PyMOL Python script that loads the backbone (N, CA, C, O; Angstrom):
from pymol import cmd

cmd.read_pdbstr("""\
ATOM      1  N   MET A   1     -39.513 -15.160 -36.438  1.00  0.00           N
ATOM      2  CA  MET A   1     -39.684 -14.508 -35.161  1.00  0.00           C
ATOM      3  C   MET A   1     -41.008 -14.977 -34.553  1.00  0.00           C
ATOM      4  O   MET A   1     -42.021 -15.104 -35.240  1.00  0.00           O
ATOM      5  N   PHE A   2     -40.966 -15.224 -33.266  1.00  0.00           N
ATOM      6  CA  PHE A   2     -42.152 -15.643 -32.533  1.00  0.00           C
ATOM      7  C   PHE A   2     -42.609 -14.473 -31.669  1.00  0.00           C
ATOM      8  O   PHE A   2     -41.784 -13.801 -31.050  1.00  0.00           O
ATOM      9  N   VAL A   3     -43.907 -14.226 -31.624  1.00  0.00           N
ATOM     10  CA  VAL A   3     -44.442 -13.057 -30.943  1.00  0.00           C
ATOM     11  C   VAL A   3     -45.269 -13.497 -29.736  1.00  0.00           C
ATOM     12  O   VAL A   3     -46.152 -14.347 -29.843  1.00  0.00           O
ATOM     13  N   LEU A   4     -44.960 -12.897 -28.586  1.00  0.00           N
ATOM     14  CA  LEU A   4     -45.754 -13.166 -27.386  1.00  0.00           C
ATOM     15  C   LEU A   4     -47.020 -12.326 -27.422  1.00  0.00           C
ATOM     16  O   LEU A   4     -47.030 -11.250 -28.021  1.00  0.00           O
ATOM     17  N   PRO A   5     -48.085 -12.799 -26.793  1.00  0.00           N
ATOM     18  CA  PRO A   5     -49.332 -12.024 -26.749  1.00  0.00           C
ATOM     19  C   PRO A   5     -49.206 -10.832 -25.795  1.00  0.00           C
ATOM     20  O   PRO A   5     -48.202 -10.688 -25.098  1.00  0.00           O
ATOM     21  N   SER A   6     -50.217  -9.997 -25.775  1.00  0.00           N
ATOM     22  CA  SER A   6     -50.190  -8.831 -24.889  1.00  0.00           C
ATOM     23  C   SER A   6     -50.374  -9.230 -23.428  1.00  0.00           C
ATOM     24  O   SER A   6     -49.961  -8.500 -22.527  1.00  0.00           O
ATOM     25  N   GLU A   7     -50.988 -10.376 -23.193  1.00  0.00           N
ATOM     26  CA  GLU A   7     -51.191 -10.869 -21.826  1.00  0.00           C
ATOM     27  C   GLU A   7     -50.655 -12.285 -21.717  1.00  0.00           C
ATOM     28  O   GLU A   7     -50.986 -13.159 -22.518  1.00  0.00           O
ATOM     29  N   LEU A   8     -49.814 -12.493 -20.701  1.00  0.00           N
ATOM     30  CA  LEU A   8     -49.244 -13.824 -20.475  1.00  0.00           C
ATOM     31  C   LEU A   8     -49.116 -14.046 -18.975  1.00  0.00           C
ATOM     32  O   LEU A   8     -48.106 -13.712 -18.356  1.00  0.00           O
ATOM     33  N   THR A   9     -50.169 -14.616 -18.417  1.00  0.00           N
ATOM     34  CA  THR A   9     -50.198 -14.944 -16.997  1.00  0.00           C
ATOM     35  C   THR A   9     -50.367 -16.464 -16.874  1.00  0.00           C
ATOM     36  O   THR A   9     -50.360 -17.185 -17.872  1.00  0.00           O
ATOM     37  N   HIS A  10     -50.512 -16.918 -15.672  1.00  0.00           N
ATOM     38  CA  HIS A  10     -50.698 -18.349 -15.430  1.00  0.00           C
ATOM     39  C   HIS A  10     -51.851 -18.906 -16.274  1.00  0.00           C
ATOM     40  O   HIS A  10     -51.786 -20.043 -16.741  1.00  0.00           O
ATOM     41  N   THR A  11     -52.891 -18.113 -16.465  1.00  0.00           N
ATOM     42  CA  THR A  11     -54.064 -18.545 -17.220  1.00  0.00           C
ATOM     43  C   THR A  11     -53.731 -18.871 -18.675  1.00  0.00           C
ATOM     44  O   THR A  11     -54.258 -19.838 -19.224  1.00  0.00           O
ATOM     45  N   GLN A  12     -52.865 -18.078 -19.305  1.00  0.00           N
ATOM     46  CA  GLN A  12     -52.544 -18.257 -20.714  1.00  0.00           C
ATOM     47  C   GLN A  12     -51.256 -19.051 -20.959  1.00  0.00           C
ATOM     48  O   GLN A  12     -50.979 -19.432 -22.096  1.00  0.00           O
ATOM     49  N   ALA A  13     -50.485 -19.301 -19.933  1.00  0.00           N
ATOM     50  CA  ALA A  13     -49.139 -19.850 -20.096  1.00  0.00           C
ATOM     51  C   ALA A  13     -49.112 -21.186 -20.833  1.00  0.00           C
ATOM     52  O   ALA A  13     -48.313 -21.357 -21.754  1.00  0.00           O
ATOM     53  N   ARG A  14     -49.942 -22.110 -20.460  1.00  0.00           N
ATOM     54  CA  ARG A  14     -49.910 -23.445 -21.074  1.00  0.00           C
ATOM     55  C   ARG A  14     -50.216 -23.377 -22.574  1.00  0.00           C
ATOM     56  O   ARG A  14     -49.506 -23.971 -23.385  1.00  0.00           O
ATOM     57  N   ALA A  15     -51.267 -22.655 -22.932  1.00  0.00           N
ATOM     58  CA  ALA A  15     -51.645 -22.553 -24.347  1.00  0.00           C
ATOM     59  C   ALA A  15     -50.579 -21.812 -25.144  1.00  0.00           C
ATOM     60  O   ALA A  15     -50.256 -22.205 -26.265  1.00  0.00           O
ATOM     61  N   CYS A  16     -50.038 -20.756 -24.579  1.00  0.00           N
ATOM     62  CA  CYS A  16     -48.987 -19.988 -25.258  1.00  0.00           C
ATOM     63  C   CYS A  16     -47.753 -20.856 -25.472  1.00  0.00           C
ATOM     64  O   CYS A  16     -47.172 -20.855 -26.558  1.00  0.00           O
ATOM     65  N   LEU A  17     -47.355 -21.586 -24.453  1.00  0.00           N
ATOM     66  CA  LEU A  17     -46.186 -22.448 -24.562  1.00  0.00           C
ATOM     67  C   LEU A  17     -46.393 -23.524 -25.625  1.00  0.00           C
ATOM     68  O   LEU A  17     -45.496 -23.785 -26.427  1.00  0.00           O
ATOM     69  N   GLN A  18     -47.563 -24.143 -25.634  1.00  0.00           N
ATOM     70  CA  GLN A  18     -47.838 -25.179 -26.641  1.00  0.00           C
ATOM     71  C   GLN A  18     -47.754 -24.605 -28.051  1.00  0.00           C
ATOM     72  O   GLN A  18     -47.206 -25.243 -28.950  1.00  0.00           O
ATOM     73  N   MET A  19     -48.295 -23.400 -28.249  1.00  0.00           N
ATOM     74  CA  MET A  19     -48.263 -22.762 -29.555  1.00  0.00           C
ATOM     75  C   MET A  19     -46.819 -22.461 -29.975  1.00  0.00           C
ATOM     76  O   MET A  19     -46.439 -22.703 -31.120  1.00  0.00           O
ATOM     77  N   LEU A  20     -46.025 -21.936 -29.048  1.00  0.00           N
ATOM     78  CA  LEU A  20     -44.643 -21.594 -29.360  1.00  0.00           C
ATOM     79  C   LEU A  20     -43.797 -22.832 -29.646  1.00  0.00           C
ATOM     80  O   LEU A  20     -42.999 -22.836 -30.583  1.00  0.00           O
ATOM     81  N   VAL A  21     -43.965 -23.868 -28.853  1.00  0.00           N
ATOM     82  CA  VAL A  21     -43.205 -25.109 -29.064  1.00  0.00           C
ATOM     83  C   VAL A  21     -43.577 -25.728 -30.405  1.00  0.00           C
ATOM     84  O   VAL A  21     -42.703 -26.214 -31.123  1.00  0.00           O
ATOM     85  N   GLN A  22     -44.838 -25.716 -30.745  1.00  0.00           N
ATOM     86  CA  GLN A  22     -45.268 -26.246 -32.038  1.00  0.00           C
ATOM     87  C   GLN A  22     -44.612 -25.448 -33.173  1.00  0.00           C
ATOM     88  O   GLN A  22     -44.136 -26.027 -34.149  1.00  0.00           O
ATOM     89  N   GLY A  23     -44.591 -24.140 -33.041  1.00  0.00           N
ATOM     90  CA  GLY A  23     -43.939 -23.301 -34.044  1.00  0.00           C
ATOM     91  C   GLY A  23     -42.455 -23.582 -34.145  1.00  0.00           C
ATOM     92  O   GLY A  23     -41.901 -23.633 -35.243  1.00  0.00           O
ATOM     93  N   LEU A  24     -41.810 -23.765 -33.004  1.00  0.00           N
ATOM     94  CA  LEU A  24     -40.376 -24.080 -33.003  1.00  0.00           C
ATOM     95  C   LEU A  24     -40.091 -25.376 -33.746  1.00  0.00           C
ATOM     96  O   LEU A  24     -39.145 -25.460 -34.529  1.00  0.00           O
ATOM     97  N   ARG A  25     -40.892 -26.356 -33.501  1.00  0.00           N
ATOM     98  CA  ARG A  25     -40.669 -27.662 -34.124  1.00  0.00           C
ATOM     99  C   ARG A  25     -40.893 -27.620 -35.634  1.00  0.00           C
ATOM    100  O   ARG A  25     -40.307 -28.408 -36.377  1.00  0.00           O
ATOM    101  N   GLN A  26     -41.741 -26.700 -36.082  1.00  0.00           N
ATOM    102  CA  GLN A  26     -41.968 -26.543 -37.517  1.00  0.00           C
ATOM    103  C   GLN A  26     -40.836 -25.774 -38.185  1.00  0.00           C
ATOM    104  O   GLN A  26     -40.611 -25.923 -39.386  1.00  0.00           O
ATOM    105  N   HIS A  27     -40.123 -24.956 -37.422  1.00  0.00           N
ATOM    106  CA  HIS A  27     -39.037 -24.137 -37.960  1.00  0.00           C
ATOM    107  C   HIS A  27     -37.697 -24.523 -37.344  1.00  0.00           C
ATOM    108  O   HIS A  27     -36.865 -23.659 -37.068  1.00  0.00           O
ATOM    109  N   LYS A  28     -37.491 -25.802 -37.133  1.00  0.00           N
ATOM    110  CA  LYS A  28     -36.289 -26.244 -36.444  1.00  0.00           C
ATOM    111  C   LYS A  28     -35.023 -26.112 -37.279  1.00  0.00           C
ATOM    112  O   LYS A  28     -33.925 -26.296 -36.753  1.00  0.00           O
ATOM    113  N   SER A  29     -35.145 -25.803 -38.553  1.00  0.00           N
ATOM    114  CA  SER A  29     -33.954 -25.646 -39.389  1.00  0.00           C
ATOM    115  C   SER A  29     -33.320 -24.265 -39.235  1.00  0.00           C
ATOM    116  O   SER A  29     -32.190 -24.051 -39.672  1.00  0.00           O
ATOM    117  N   SER A  30     -34.031 -23.342 -38.625  1.00  0.00           N
ATOM    118  CA  SER A  30     -33.496 -21.997 -38.424  1.00  0.00           C
ATOM    119  C   SER A  30     -32.435 -22.020 -37.323  1.00  0.00           C
ATOM    120  O   SER A  30     -32.663 -22.616 -36.270  1.00  0.00           O
ATOM    121  N   PRO A  31     -31.273 -21.381 -37.543  1.00  0.00           N
ATOM    122  CA  PRO A  31     -30.208 -21.409 -36.532  1.00  0.00           C
ATOM    123  C   PRO A  31     -30.483 -20.482 -35.342  1.00  0.00           C
ATOM    124  O   PRO A  31     -29.870 -20.629 -34.285  1.00  0.00           O
ATOM    125  N   GLU A  32     -31.397 -19.538 -35.516  1.00  0.00           N
ATOM    126  CA  GLU A  32     -31.664 -18.572 -34.452  1.00  0.00           C
ATOM    127  C   GLU A  32     -33.155 -18.388 -34.273  1.00  0.00           C
ATOM    128  O   GLU A  32     -33.908 -18.338 -35.246  1.00  0.00           O
ATOM    129  N   VAL A  33     -33.578 -18.286 -33.019  1.00  0.00           N
ATOM    130  CA  VAL A  33     -34.970 -18.027 -32.677  1.00  0.00           C
ATOM    131  C   VAL A  33     -35.028 -16.721 -31.896  1.00  0.00           C
ATOM    132  O   VAL A  33     -34.367 -16.563 -30.870  1.00  0.00           O
ATOM    133  N   VAL A  34     -35.828 -15.793 -32.399  1.00  0.00           N
ATOM    134  CA  VAL A  34     -36.036 -14.525 -31.713  1.00  0.00           C
ATOM    135  C   VAL A  34     -37.490 -14.484 -31.261  1.00  0.00           C
ATOM    136  O   VAL A  34     -38.409 -14.692 -32.052  1.00  0.00           O
ATOM    137  N   VAL A  35     -37.676 -14.214 -29.986  1.00  0.00           N
ATOM    138  CA  VAL A  35     -39.016 -14.062 -29.427  1.00  0.00           C
ATOM    139  C   VAL A  35     -39.255 -12.578 -29.220  1.00  0.00           C
ATOM    140  O   VAL A  35     -38.498 -11.910 -28.516  1.00  0.00           O
ATOM    141  N   ASP A  36     -40.311 -12.065 -29.836  1.00  0.00           N
ATOM    142  CA  ASP A  36     -40.667 -10.653 -29.712  1.00  0.00           C
ATOM    143  C   ASP A  36     -41.640 -10.497 -28.542  1.00  0.00           C
ATOM    144  O   ASP A  36     -42.780 -10.958 -28.603  1.00  0.00           O
ATOM    145  N   ALA A  37     -41.180  -9.852 -27.493  1.00  0.00           N
ATOM    146  CA  ALA A  37     -41.994  -9.652 -26.292  1.00  0.00           C
ATOM    147  C   ALA A  37     -42.511  -8.223 -26.188  1.00  0.00           C
ATOM    148  O   ALA A  37     -43.027  -7.831 -25.142  1.00  0.00           O
ATOM    149  N   SER A  38     -42.382  -7.438 -27.259  1.00  0.00           N
ATOM    150  CA  SER A  38     -42.747  -6.022 -27.187  1.00  0.00           C
ATOM    151  C   SER A  38     -44.238  -5.781 -26.985  1.00  0.00           C
ATOM    152  O   SER A  38     -44.616  -4.731 -26.466  1.00  0.00           O
ATOM    153  N   ALA A  39     -45.098  -6.720 -27.378  1.00  0.00           N
ATOM    154  CA  ALA A  39     -46.543  -6.554 -27.172  1.00  0.00           C
ATOM    155  C   ALA A  39     -46.969  -6.901 -25.751  1.00  0.00           C
ATOM    156  O   ALA A  39     -48.069  -6.544 -25.330  1.00  0.00           O
ATOM    157  N   LEU A  40     -46.120  -7.585 -25.021  1.00  0.00           N
ATOM    158  CA  LEU A  40     -46.449  -8.075 -23.677  1.00  0.00           C
ATOM    159  C   LEU A  40     -46.627  -6.915 -22.701  1.00  0.00           C
ATOM    160  O   LEU A  40     -45.681  -6.180 -22.417  1.00  0.00           O
ATOM    161  N   GLN A  41     -47.847  -6.760 -22.195  1.00  0.00           N
ATOM    162  CA  GLN A  41     -48.155  -5.668 -21.271  1.00  0.00           C
ATOM    163  C   GLN A  41     -48.614  -6.153 -19.905  1.00  0.00           C
ATOM    164  O   GLN A  41     -48.302  -5.534 -18.888  1.00  0.00           O
ATOM    165  N   HIS A  42     -49.344  -7.244 -19.876  1.00  0.00           N
ATOM    166  CA  HIS A  42     -49.861  -7.780 -18.612  1.00  0.00           C
ATOM    167  C   HIS A  42     -49.281  -9.185 -18.450  1.00  0.00           C
ATOM    168  O   HIS A  42     -49.536 -10.070 -19.267  1.00  0.00           O
ATOM    169  N   PHE A  43     -48.496  -9.381 -17.382  1.00  0.00           N
ATOM    170  CA  PHE A  43     -47.808 -10.662 -17.211  1.00  0.00           C
ATOM    171  C   PHE A  43     -47.558 -10.923 -15.741  1.00  0.00           C
ATOM    172  O   PHE A  43     -47.684 -10.031 -14.903  1.00  0.00           O
ATOM    173  N   ASP A  44     -47.207 -12.150 -15.447  1.00  0.00           N
ATOM    174  CA  ASP A  44     -46.730 -12.534 -14.119  1.00  0.00           C
ATOM    175  C   ASP A  44     -45.501 -13.421 -14.332  1.00  0.00           C
ATOM    176  O   ASP A  44     -44.978 -13.493 -15.444  1.00  0.00           O
ATOM    177  N   SER A  45     -45.053 -14.074 -13.311  1.00  0.00           N
ATOM    178  CA  SER A  45     -43.839 -14.880 -13.422  1.00  0.00           C
ATOM    179  C   SER A  45     -44.000 -16.057 -14.385  1.00  0.00           C
ATOM    180  O   SER A  45     -43.009 -16.661 -14.795  1.00  0.00           O
ATOM    181  N   SER A  46     -45.223 -16.382 -14.742  1.00  0.00           N
ATOM    182  CA  SER A  46     -45.448 -17.441 -15.727  1.00  0.00           C
ATOM    183  C   SER A  46     -44.837 -17.084 -17.075  1.00  0.00           C
ATOM    184  O   SER A  46     -44.435 -17.973 -17.826  1.00  0.00           O
ATOM    185  N   ALA A  47     -44.764 -15.805 -17.388  1.00  0.00           N
ATOM    186  CA  ALA A  47     -44.127 -15.371 -18.641  1.00  0.00           C
ATOM    187  C   ALA A  47     -42.659 -15.784 -18.659  1.00  0.00           C
ATOM    188  O   ALA A  47     -42.134 -16.198 -19.693  1.00  0.00           O
ATOM    189  N   LEU A  48     -42.004 -15.670 -17.511  1.00  0.00           N
ATOM    190  CA  LEU A  48     -40.607 -16.106 -17.432  1.00  0.00           C
ATOM    191  C   LEU A  48     -40.496 -17.615 -17.614  1.00  0.00           C
ATOM    192  O   LEU A  48     -39.574 -18.098 -18.270  1.00  0.00           O
ATOM    193  N   ALA A  49     -41.425 -18.349 -17.040  1.00  0.00           N
ATOM    194  CA  ALA A  49     -41.411 -19.807 -17.184  1.00  0.00           C
ATOM    195  C   ALA A  49     -41.571 -20.199 -18.654  1.00  0.00           C
ATOM    196  O   ALA A  49     -40.912 -21.125 -19.125  1.00  0.00           O
ATOM    197  N   VAL A  50     -42.434 -19.504 -19.369  1.00  0.00           N
ATOM    198  CA  VAL A  50     -42.633 -19.779 -20.796  1.00  0.00           C
ATOM    199  C   VAL A  50     -41.348 -19.473 -21.564  1.00  0.00           C
ATOM    200  O   VAL A  50     -40.919 -20.272 -22.396  1.00  0.00           O
ATOM    201  N   LEU A  51     -40.738 -18.333 -21.293  1.00  0.00           N
ATOM    202  CA  LEU A  51     -39.506 -17.965 -21.980  1.00  0.00           C
ATOM    203  C   LEU A  51     -38.374 -18.953 -21.693  1.00  0.00           C
ATOM    204  O   LEU A  51     -37.607 -19.302 -22.590  1.00  0.00           O
ATOM    205  N   LEU A  52     -38.275 -19.395 -20.459  1.00  0.00           N
ATOM    206  CA  LEU A  52     -37.235 -20.366 -20.111  1.00  0.00           C
ATOM    207  C   LEU A  52     -37.464 -21.714 -20.795  1.00  0.00           C
ATOM    208  O   LEU A  52     -36.508 -22.372 -21.207  1.00  0.00           O
ATOM    209  N   GLU A  53     -38.702 -22.117 -20.916  1.00  0.00           N
ATOM    210  CA  GLU A  53     -38.997 -23.379 -21.590  1.00  0.00           C
ATOM    211  C   GLU A  53     -38.717 -23.267 -23.087  1.00  0.00           C
ATOM    212  O   GLU A  53     -38.209 -24.210 -23.694  1.00  0.00           O
ATOM    213  N   ILE A  54     -39.040 -22.137 -23.679  1.00  0.00           N
ATOM    214  CA  ILE A  54     -38.725 -21.932 -25.097  1.00  0.00           C
ATOM    215  C   ILE A  54     -37.209 -21.943 -25.293  1.00  0.00           C
ATOM    216  O   ILE A  54     -36.706 -22.524 -26.255  1.00  0.00           O
ATOM    217  N   ARG A  55     -36.494 -21.305 -24.386  1.00  0.00           N
ATOM    218  CA  ARG A  55     -35.027 -21.315 -24.444  1.00  0.00           C
ATOM    219  C   ARG A  55     -34.504 -22.748 -24.378  1.00  0.00           C
ATOM    220  O   ARG A  55     -33.622 -23.129 -25.147  1.00  0.00           O
ATOM    221  N   ARG A  56     -35.046 -23.531 -23.464  1.00  0.00           N
ATOM    222  CA  ARG A  56     -34.621 -24.925 -23.317  1.00  0.00           C
ATOM    223  C   ARG A  56     -34.877 -25.713 -24.601  1.00  0.00           C
ATOM    224  O   ARG A  56     -34.029 -26.490 -25.038  1.00  0.00           O
ATOM    225  N   GLU A  57     -36.039 -25.509 -25.197  1.00  0.00           N
ATOM    226  CA  GLU A  57     -36.366 -26.196 -26.456  1.00  0.00           C
ATOM    227  C   GLU A  57     -35.394 -25.793 -27.564  1.00  0.00           C
ATOM    228  O   GLU A  57     -34.937 -26.635 -28.337  1.00  0.00           O
ATOM    229  N   CYS A  58     -35.085 -24.500 -27.631  1.00  0.00           N
ATOM    230  CA  CYS A  58     -34.146 -24.012 -28.649  1.00  0.00           C
ATOM    231  C   CYS A  58     -32.771 -24.651 -28.480  1.00  0.00           C
ATOM    232  O   CYS A  58     -32.179 -25.140 -29.442  1.00  0.00           O
ATOM    233  N   LEU A  59     -32.280 -24.641 -27.264  1.00  0.00           N
ATOM    234  CA  LEU A  59     -30.966 -25.215 -27.006  1.00  0.00           C
ATOM    235  C   LEU A  59     -30.938 -26.704 -27.332  1.00  0.00           C
ATOM    236  O   LEU A  59     -29.944 -27.205 -27.858  1.00  0.00           O
ATOM    237  N   ALA A  60     -32.015 -27.409 -27.025  1.00  0.00           N
ATOM    238  CA  ALA A  60     -32.091 -28.843 -27.318  1.00  0.00           C
ATOM    239  C   ALA A  60     -32.045 -29.108 -28.818  1.00  0.00           C
ATOM    240  O   ALA A  60     -31.585 -30.163 -29.254  1.00  0.00           O
ATOM    241  N   MET A  61     -32.526 -28.140 -29.612  1.00  0.00           N
ATOM    242  CA  MET A  61     -32.521 -28.285 -31.070  1.00  0.00           C
ATOM    243  C   MET A  61     -31.303 -27.623 -31.706  1.00  0.00           C
ATOM    244  O   MET A  61     -31.187 -27.574 -32.930  1.00  0.00           O
ATOM    245  N   GLY A  62     -30.391 -27.112 -30.870  1.00  0.00           N
ATOM    246  CA  GLY A  62     -29.180 -26.492 -31.391  1.00  0.00           C
ATOM    247  C   GLY A  62     -29.381 -25.093 -31.952  1.00  0.00           C
ATOM    248  O   GLY A  62     -28.610 -24.639 -32.798  1.00  0.00           O
ATOM    249  N   GLN A  63     -30.418 -24.413 -31.478  1.00  0.00           N
ATOM    250  CA  GLN A  63     -30.718 -23.066 -31.956  1.00  0.00           C
ATOM    251  C   GLN A  63     -30.306 -22.022 -30.924  1.00  0.00           C
ATOM    252  O   GLN A  63     -30.334 -22.267 -29.718  1.00  0.00           O
ATOM    253  N   TYR A  64     -29.925 -20.859 -31.427  1.00  0.00           N
ATOM    254  CA  TYR A  64     -29.619 -19.725 -30.552  1.00  0.00           C
ATOM    255  C   TYR A  64     -30.931 -19.030 -30.219  1.00  0.00           C
ATOM    256  O   TYR A  64     -31.781 -18.859 -31.093  1.00  0.00           O
ATOM    257  N   PHE A  65     -31.103 -18.630 -28.971  1.00  0.00           N
ATOM    258  CA  PHE A  65     -32.335 -18.014 -28.475  1.00  0.00           C
ATOM    259  C   PHE A  65     -32.066 -16.596 -28.007  1.00  0.00           C
ATOM    260  O   PHE A  65     -31.086 -16.348 -27.306  1.00  0.00           O
ATOM    261  N   SER A  66     -32.938 -15.656 -28.393  1.00  0.00           N
ATOM    262  CA  SER A  66     -32.850 -14.283 -27.882  1.00  0.00           C
ATOM    263  C   SER A  66     -34.238 -13.670 -27.831  1.00  0.00           C
ATOM    264  O   SER A  66     -35.187 -14.179 -28.427  1.00  0.00           O
ATOM    265  N   ILE A  67     -34.333 -12.562 -27.101  1.00  0.00           N
ATOM    266  CA  ILE A  67     -35.617 -11.894 -26.890  1.00  0.00           C
ATOM    267  C   ILE A  67     -35.509 -10.445 -27.337  1.00  0.00           C
ATOM    268  O   ILE A  67     -34.531  -9.753 -27.050  1.00  0.00           O
ATOM    269  N   LYS A  68     -36.528 -10.012 -28.037  1.00  0.00           N
ATOM    270  CA  LYS A  68     -36.627  -8.627 -28.488  1.00  0.00           C
ATOM    271  C   LYS A  68     -37.750  -7.943 -27.700  1.00  0.00           C
ATOM    272  O   LYS A  68     -38.832  -8.510 -27.547  1.00  0.00           O
ATOM    273  N   GLY A  69     -37.502  -6.744 -27.209  1.00  0.00           N
ATOM    274  CA  GLY A  69     -38.546  -5.945 -26.587  1.00  0.00           C
ATOM    275  C   GLY A  69     -39.010  -6.410 -25.223  1.00  0.00           C
ATOM    276  O   GLY A  69     -40.185  -6.263 -24.888  1.00  0.00           O
ATOM    277  N   LEU A  70     -38.118  -6.963 -24.437  1.00  0.00           N
ATOM    278  CA  LEU A  70     -38.499  -7.416 -23.096  1.00  0.00           C
ATOM    279  C   LEU A  70     -38.842  -6.208 -22.226  1.00  0.00           C
ATOM    280  O   LEU A  70     -38.036  -5.286 -22.099  1.00  0.00           O
ATOM    281  N   ALA A  71     -40.017  -6.207 -21.635  1.00  0.00           N
ATOM    282  CA  ALA A  71     -40.467  -5.099 -20.789  1.00  0.00           C
ATOM    283  C   ALA A  71     -39.517  -4.921 -19.605  1.00  0.00           C
ATOM    284  O   ALA A  71     -39.063  -5.909 -19.028  1.00  0.00           O
ATOM    285  N   PRO A  72     -39.213  -3.677 -19.237  1.00  0.00           N
ATOM    286  CA  PRO A  72     -38.309  -3.436 -18.107  1.00  0.00           C
ATOM    287  C   PRO A  72     -38.755  -4.136 -16.819  1.00  0.00           C
ATOM    288  O   PRO A  72     -37.917  -4.633 -16.066  1.00  0.00           O
ATOM    289  N   LYS A  73     -40.056  -4.178 -16.562  1.00  0.00           N
ATOM    290  CA  LYS A  73     -40.541  -4.840 -15.345  1.00  0.00           C
ATOM    291  C   LYS A  73     -40.306  -6.349 -15.391  1.00  0.00           C
ATOM    292  O   LYS A  73     -40.012  -6.970 -14.369  1.00  0.00           O
ATOM    293  N   LEU A  74     -40.438  -6.933 -16.585  1.00  0.00           N
ATOM    294  CA  LEU A  74     -40.183  -8.365 -16.704  1.00  0.00           C
ATOM    295  C   LEU A  74     -38.685  -8.647 -16.613  1.00  0.00           C
ATOM    296  O   LEU A  74     -38.278  -9.659 -16.042  1.00  0.00           O
ATOM    297  N   ALA A  75     -37.871  -7.764 -17.168  1.00  0.00           N
ATOM    298  CA  ALA A  75     -36.418  -7.893 -17.050  1.00  0.00           C
ATOM    299  C   ALA A  75     -35.995  -7.774 -15.588  1.00  0.00           C
ATOM    300  O   ALA A  75     -35.105  -8.497 -15.140  1.00  0.00           O
ATOM    301  N   ALA A  76     -36.627  -6.868 -14.843  1.00  0.00           N
ATOM    302  CA  ALA A  76     -36.325  -6.713 -13.423  1.00  0.00           C
ATOM    303  C   ALA A  76     -36.732  -7.964 -12.643  1.00  0.00           C
ATOM    304  O   ALA A  76     -36.031  -8.384 -11.722  1.00  0.00           O
ATOM    305  N   LEU A  77     -37.858  -8.550 -13.014  1.00  0.00           N
ATOM    306  CA  LEU A  77     -38.304  -9.783 -12.356  1.00  0.00           C
ATOM    307  C   LEU A  77     -37.319 -10.922 -12.642  1.00  0.00           C
ATOM    308  O   LEU A  77     -37.008 -11.718 -11.756  1.00  0.00           O
ATOM    309  N   ALA A  78     -36.836 -10.990 -13.870  1.00  0.00           N
ATOM    310  CA  ALA A  78     -35.839 -12.004 -14.221  1.00  0.00           C
ATOM    311  C   ALA A  78     -34.559 -11.795 -13.414  1.00  0.00           C
ATOM    312  O   ALA A  78     -33.947 -12.760 -12.955  1.00  0.00           O
ATOM    313  N   ALA A  79     -34.157 -10.543 -13.243  1.00  0.00           N
ATOM    314  CA  ALA A  79     -32.958 -10.249 -12.449  1.00  0.00           C
ATOM    315  C   ALA A  79     -33.180 -10.637 -10.990  1.00  0.00           C
ATOM    316  O   ALA A  79     -32.284 -11.181 -10.345  1.00  0.00           O
ATOM    317  N   LEU A  80     -34.365 -10.359 -10.476  1.00  0.00           N
ATOM    318  CA  LEU A  80     -34.697 -10.712  -9.094  1.00  0.00           C
ATOM    319  C   LEU A  80     -34.590 -12.223  -8.872  1.00  0.00           C
ATOM    320  O   LEU A  80     -34.124 -12.672  -7.825  1.00  0.00           O
ATOM    321  N   TYR A  81     -35.022 -12.997  -9.860  1.00  0.00           N
ATOM    322  CA  TYR A  81     -34.965 -14.454  -9.773  1.00  0.00           C
ATOM    323  C   TYR A  81     -33.582 -15.005 -10.137  1.00  0.00           C
ATOM    324  O   TYR A  81     -33.343 -16.206 -10.009  1.00  0.00           O
ATOM    325  N   GLY A  82     -32.677 -14.140 -10.589  1.00  0.00           N
ATOM    326  CA  GLY A  82     -31.332 -14.574 -10.929  1.00  0.00           C
ATOM    327  C   GLY A  82     -31.228 -15.294 -12.263  1.00  0.00           C
ATOM    328  O   GLY A  82     -30.325 -16.107 -12.464  1.00  0.00           O
ATOM    329  N   ILE A  83     -32.145 -15.001 -13.173  1.00  0.00           N
ATOM    330  CA  ILE A  83     -32.134 -15.694 -14.469  1.00  0.00           C
ATOM    331  C   ILE A  83     -31.973 -14.735 -15.645  1.00  0.00           C
ATOM    332  O   ILE A  83     -32.119 -15.152 -16.794  1.00  0.00           O
ATOM    333  N   ALA A  84     -31.681 -13.486 -15.390  1.00  0.00           N
ATOM    334  CA  ALA A  84     -31.596 -12.476 -16.467  1.00  0.00           C
ATOM    335  C   ALA A  84     -30.596 -12.877 -17.548  1.00  0.00           C
ATOM    336  O   ALA A  84     -30.837 -12.628 -18.729  1.00  0.00           O
ATOM    337  N   GLU A  85     -29.488 -13.488 -17.166  1.00  0.00           N
ATOM    338  CA  GLU A  85     -28.474 -13.868 -18.153  1.00  0.00           C
ATOM    339  C   GLU A  85     -28.934 -14.993 -19.066  1.00  0.00           C
ATOM    340  O   GLU A  85     -28.321 -15.229 -20.108  1.00  0.00           O
ATOM    341  N   LEU A  86     -30.000 -15.690 -18.697  1.00  0.00           N
ATOM    342  CA  LEU A  86     -30.543 -16.754 -19.538  1.00  0.00           C
ATOM    343  C   LEU A  86     -31.480 -16.223 -20.625  1.00  0.00           C
ATOM    344  O   LEU A  86     -31.916 -16.968 -21.502  1.00  0.00           O
ATOM    345  N   LEU A  87     -31.782 -14.918 -20.552  1.00  0.00           N
ATOM    346  CA  LEU A  87     -32.727 -14.311 -21.491  1.00  0.00           C
ATOM    347  C   LEU A  87     -32.024 -13.179 -22.264  1.00  0.00           C
ATOM    348  O   LEU A  87     -32.287 -12.004 -22.007  1.00  0.00           O
ATOM    349  N   PRO A  88     -31.143 -13.523 -23.198  1.00  0.00           N
ATOM    350  CA  PRO A  88     -30.363 -12.514 -23.903  1.00  0.00           C
ATOM    351  C   PRO A  88     -31.218 -11.654 -24.841  1.00  0.00           C
ATOM    352  O   PRO A  88     -32.173 -12.134 -25.452  1.00  0.00           O
ATOM    353  N   ALA A  89     -30.855 -10.391 -24.937  1.00  0.00           N
ATOM    354  CA  ALA A  89     -31.554  -9.460 -25.837  1.00  0.00           C
ATOM    355  C   ALA A  89     -31.147  -9.729 -27.277  1.00  0.00           C
ATOM    356  O   ALA A  89     -30.000 -10.067 -27.569  1.00  0.00           O
ATOM    357  N   ALA A  90     -32.109  -9.569 -28.157  1.00  0.00           N
ATOM    358  CA  ALA A  90     -31.844  -9.746 -29.598  1.00  0.00           C
ATOM    359  C   ALA A  90     -31.151  -8.512 -30.143  1.00  0.00           C
ATOM    360  O   ALA A  90     -30.839  -8.454 -31.332  1.00  0.00           O
TER     361      ALA A  90
END
""", "prot")
cmd.dss("prot")
cmd.show_as("cartoon", "prot")
cmd.util.cbc("prot")
cmd.orient("prot")
C-alpha cells in the first residue's frame, strides 16, 4: 500500500509523484496497487494529477489501481472534472 502525505498541492506534487513512481517500480510484481489517501487533508487539483499519473503507471505495468480513504472534497473535485470513475475505491 502506498500512502499519500497529509498535504499534496502543486508545491509537493512533483516530489510525491517521483516517490510513488519509484515505489511502484520496486513493487511491480504485485498485481494490485492501493493508494491510501486517508491522511490527505490539504490538497488542490494537483493531488488528482498525481493519482491519475500513478493510475497510468499501474495500468502500464499491468496492475490494478484503487484508492482507499479518498476525502469527500477530493472525490467531489474528481466528479467535477469528470474523472471520478478513473479513481476506484479500494
